N, C-alpha and C positions, 0 to 999 in steps of 0.2 A: 087393422092396427099394425100388423107386420109391415104393410106397405108404407104406412106413415113413418114407422120407425126406420125403415130402410131409406126413405126419402130424406129424413133428418140426418141420418148417418152420411148419406151421399153429400148433402149440402155442407155438413160440418167438415167433410173431407176435402172440400175445395180449398185451394190456396187462398190466403188472406187477400191478396191483390184481386183475385177474381170475385170474391164475395164483396169486397169494397166496390168494385166496378159495377156489379149488379145492383148493389144498394144505391150508389150514386145515380145510376141510370133510372131506377124506379122513382127515386125522389125527384130527379130533374123532370121526368116525364109527367108524373102524377101531381106533384106538389108545386113544382116551379113552372110547369106548362111550357117547356122549352121545345117541344116537338121531338120526333124520333131522332133526327140527325143532330140537333143541338144537344139533346140528352146524351147521345152516344159520344159525341165529341167531349163533353164535360167529363163523362165517366172514364173514358180512355185517358184523357189528359191527367186527371187526378190520380188514377191508378198507376199510370206510367211514372208520375212524379214520386209516388210512394215507393214504387219498386226501385227507382233511382236513389232515393234517400236511403233505403235499406242497403242497397249495394255500396253506396259511399260510406255509410256507417260501418259496414262490415270490413271494407278496405282500410278504413282508419283504425279500427280495432285490431286488424291483422298486423298493421304496421307498428302500432304502439305496444301490443301485448308482449312481444319478445323483450323489449326494452324494460318494461315494467316488471316482467317476470324475473329478469336478471337482477333488478334492484331488490325485489322481494326475497329472492333466494340468497342474495349476498348478506341480507340482514339476519338470516337464520331463524325465521319465525318458527315457533312451536305452537301452532294453533290447530284445533281439531276439526274446524268446519272449512271446507273448500268451496270457493266461489267458482262454480262451473258456468256461470253466465246464463243469458237468456235461452240458449238451446236446451239447457236442463229444465228451465221453466216450461217451455213449450212441450217438452217431452212428457212431463207429468200432467200438464193441463189438457193437452189434446188426447191423452189416454184415459182421462176420467170417464167412468162408465156412464155418466150423465151429461157429458159435455155437449152432446148433440142437442140436448134440451135447452141449454143455457142461451144459445144465440136467439132462437125464436122467443123464449121467455123474456130475455133482456130487451129485445126490440118492442115486444108487446107492452112491457112495463113502461118503456120510454114513451110510447104513443099515449098510453093511459095518463101518464103524468103530464104530458103536454095538454091533453084534453081537459084535465083538471086544473090547468094553469099553475101546476107546481113547478114546472121547469119550462124554459124557453129554448132548450137545447135538443136538437134532433141528432142523436149520435149514430153516424153511419160508418164509423171506423171499426173494423173487426178486431183490431189490436186492443182497443179500449175494453171490449167485452171480455177478452182473454184476461186482462188485468183484474177485472171484477171477479173472475172465476177463482182467483187465488184464495180469496176468503172462503169460498165454498169448498175448495180443496182442503184447507186447514180444518174446517168443521167436520168434513167427512173423515179425515184422518183421526180426529179426536173422538168422534161419536159413531162413525160407521153409518150414520143416518143421512140418506140422500135428500129427503124433503128439507131437513134442517140446513143442509149444505146449500140448497137452492135458495132458502130464505136468506142465508148469509150473503149469497151472490146479489140478491135483490136489494138488501140493505146497503151494501157497498155501492151499487149502482145509484140508488137514490141520493146518498150523501155526495157522491162524486158529481152527479148532474147538478146538484144545487151549488157546489163549489165552482163548477164550470160557469154557471150563470153569474155568480158573484164576481168572478175574475174576468169574465168576457170583456166588459167595457175597457178595463185597463190594458188588456192584451191587444184589443182592437186598436186602441189609440196609439199604443207604443209601436206597433209593427204594421199598421195599416191593413189589418186583417178584418175588414168589414164583414159582418155576418158569420163570423167564425168563433167558436169557443173550444176549450181544450178539456174534455172530460177524460183525461188520462189519469188513471187512478194512482200512479206513482209520482207524477209531476205536480198535479194540481193540489194534492193534499199537503204539499209543502209551501203553497202560496202564503199561508198565514205566517210562515217564518219571515218572508220578505216584508209583510206588513209590519211585523213586530220590530225587525231590525231597522227598517227605515224610520219608524217612530222613535226608537231609542237614539239612533244616530243624529236625528234632527234636534234632539235635546242636548247634544254635546257639541258646543260651538266649533272646537278645533277639528272634530271629525266631520261635522256637517259641511265644512268648507272643502273637504277633499272631493274632487270631481274627476273620476277616471272614466267618464262616459266616452264612447268612441268619438263622438263629436268634439268633446272638449280636448281630448288627447290629440286629435287631428288638427284642431285649431292651434294648439300650442306647438306641436312638433312637425306639422305638415304631412306630406305624403310618406315620410319615413315610418309612420305607424299605421299605414293602411292594413286592413285585415290580413292580406297575404304576407305582409312583412312580419306581423305579429306571429302568424302561423309558422313561417319559415324560421324565425329566431327561436321560438319555443321548441321546434323540432330539433334544431341544432343543439340546444341546451339538453334536451332529453337524450339525444344521441350520445353526447359526450358523457353525461352522467351514467348512461347505461352501457358505456364501453363498446359502442357499435363500430368504431373505426371510421376512417374517412368516408368510404363509400356508403356504409350503413347509416352514418349520421346525415349525410346529404340526402339519401333516399328518404329517410324519415322526415327531414325538413321539407322535401318536395311533397311528400304525402300530406303533411300537416297544412302546408300552404295551399295545396290543391283542394283540400276539404274546405278551407276558408273561402276559396274563390268559387268553387263549383256549387257547393251546397245552397248558398243563397239564390243562385240562378235556378236551381231545381225548385226551391220554395216558391219562386216567382211563377214558375210554370204551374205549380199546384194552385196558387192564388188565382192565376188567369183562368184555370179551369173551374174553380169553385165559385168565383165571383158571380157569373150569370145565374148559377143555381141559387145562391144566397139571395140575390136581388129578386129572382122570380118567386122564391118562397116568401120573401118579405111582402111583396106586392100582393100575392095570393092570400096569405094569412092575415095581412093587414086589413084587407077588405072583409074577410070572413070572421076573424076573431078580434079585430082591432088591436093586434099586437104583432111584434116581429119575432121571428124564430132565428136561432143561430144553428149552423151546421157544426156538429162536434167532430173534431179531428184529433189525430195523434200529436203528441208534443214534439214529434220529429220536425214539424214545420217551424218550430222556434229554434231548434238546435243550431241551424246555420246562421242565425243572427250573430254579428260580430261580438256583441257584448256577452251573449250566452256562451258561445264557443270559447272565447278568450277566458271567461270566468271558469268554465269547466276544466279547461286545460291547466290553468294555474292551480286549481284546487286539487287536481288528480294526484300529484306527488305527495301532498299532505295526507291523503287517505292512507298511504302506506305507513306514514309516521303515526297517525291516529290508531291504526290497527295494532301497532306495536305498544303504544303507551296507555291506551284506554283500559282501565281495570274491568275485567269481566268480559271483554271482547273475545269471541271465539273464532272470528272469521278471518281467513287469509284471503285478501282481495286478489283476484287473478283475472278471470275471463271478462268480467264486466268493468274492470278497473278503468279502462280507457274511455268508456262511454257513459258510465253511470252518472258522474258529476254534471256533465252538460244537460242531460235529460232532467235530472232531479232538481236542478237549480232554475230551469227554464221559466217556470211560472212565477218565480220570485222577481225576476229582473224588471218587469214593468213597475213593480211596487218600489223598487229602489232606484227608479229613474234611469235604468240601464247603466248604473254606476258600477263599474267592475270592482271597485274597492268594497262597496257595500255588498255586492254580489259574492265576493270572496268570503265575507263574514257569514253570509247566508249559507254558502257552500260548506264551510267548516261545520256549522251547526247541523245542517242536513246530513252530512256524511257521518257525523257522530251518531245521530238518531238512526241512520240506516244501518250502521254496523251493529248497534244494539238490537234493532228490530230483526236483523238477519240472524244474530246470535240466539235471540229468543225463540224464533220460529224454525230454526234449522232442523230440529228433531221432527216436527210435523211435516216440513217440506220433504224430508227424506222418507218419512213413513208413508207418504202418498205414493211414492214410487214402489215401496215394498208391497203395499196393498194392490197395486196394479200389476205386480209380478215382474217388474223391471227395476229391481233395486240398484242403487248406486253402489260403488265400491267403498265409499266413505260417507260421512255425514256431509251433506251438500246444501248449498244455497245459491241464490243469484243476487249479487249485490245491488243490481239495478231493479230487478223484478220484485224481490222479497223485502224491499226497503219500506213499504207502506206501513205507517203506524196504524192506519185504519184496519187493514187486514189482520195485523198483529193484535189489535185491541179486540176485534171480533173473536179471534181465536182464544185469547185469554179469558174473555167473558164466558165463552162456551166451556172451556176447561174448568173454570171456577165452579160451574154448576153441575159438572159431571161427577 
């Protein structure tokens, strides 16, 4: 038993990119039948793309954070919950005393659900399982009961996998991601917002006529509104508003433009690596089970799409305003402010036809929900760190990570019965 526990701890201690590479390799070798070399190529290519995405996102956040922090500080907010971002989330989740159990349990549950034909998504992305574990962390903070926490983790996984199945056709059609779904517990749970917004806007004639899709904008204004131009202009605007000076403003503009240029190319590398795996799985499972399976990946592969990134960047400054005016909000948006909106709005964009105007409406609604969810769960979030013996210096949250209404709902139901 000690050997098994040690092995699980060792596996859980591996970096997410390594675990993802191992997972892709096994799936490609066993399920897609690509052979050793083909499986290794796919695994390395996908993992390399994920590492590159993480690096680019970190660089973008580093460039934007000082500007946004300046704006926040200048407004003199008096809010008691500090957004310390994803690093704080990983700190509390990876330190959970039962975290090593969650990865194998999560994958086993996924396989069982596929066998039972409840889901068509095979989730091979370690980040997705980390998001599921936040529900378990909340329940553990509320009850101190590890089995209940694991149940909360599994419930979250089941709901998210089903949402990934529902949204997969739209996402695949919109972005050419054949054989891919997005079981990302913070992004896909907000897809219903996109469905609702699009339905309402279609009922209002003058709003329905507004088309700010990248294609429509480029057709109207030509090359002047290509993604890099949008990124550069938005960077200049943010730099001026944030008082960054000439050099700082242009550096921010270059950083924003580079994100818009490079991120889609990284996503193409990931797609190139995952496509043969998805095709092989479809062929293999199509023969055996008479159905297709999708490979579940992180929402990061959508963030580089021009419509997603542009929408997220436009929504971001309004998050600061929302934090100031929303009654009952406790959260001071800081560390996740630069990256939360693009991730959270990503699964909505296919439903609003990649229309940035409709995406903006989605983004505002989503960020309102996110601020309230983070306010609601901040005490549990902070308590997890206290129970682990690594308390934060203040009440803390992660605007991007703790935004899920599903995790908050599970926590609220648990607290109600305690």
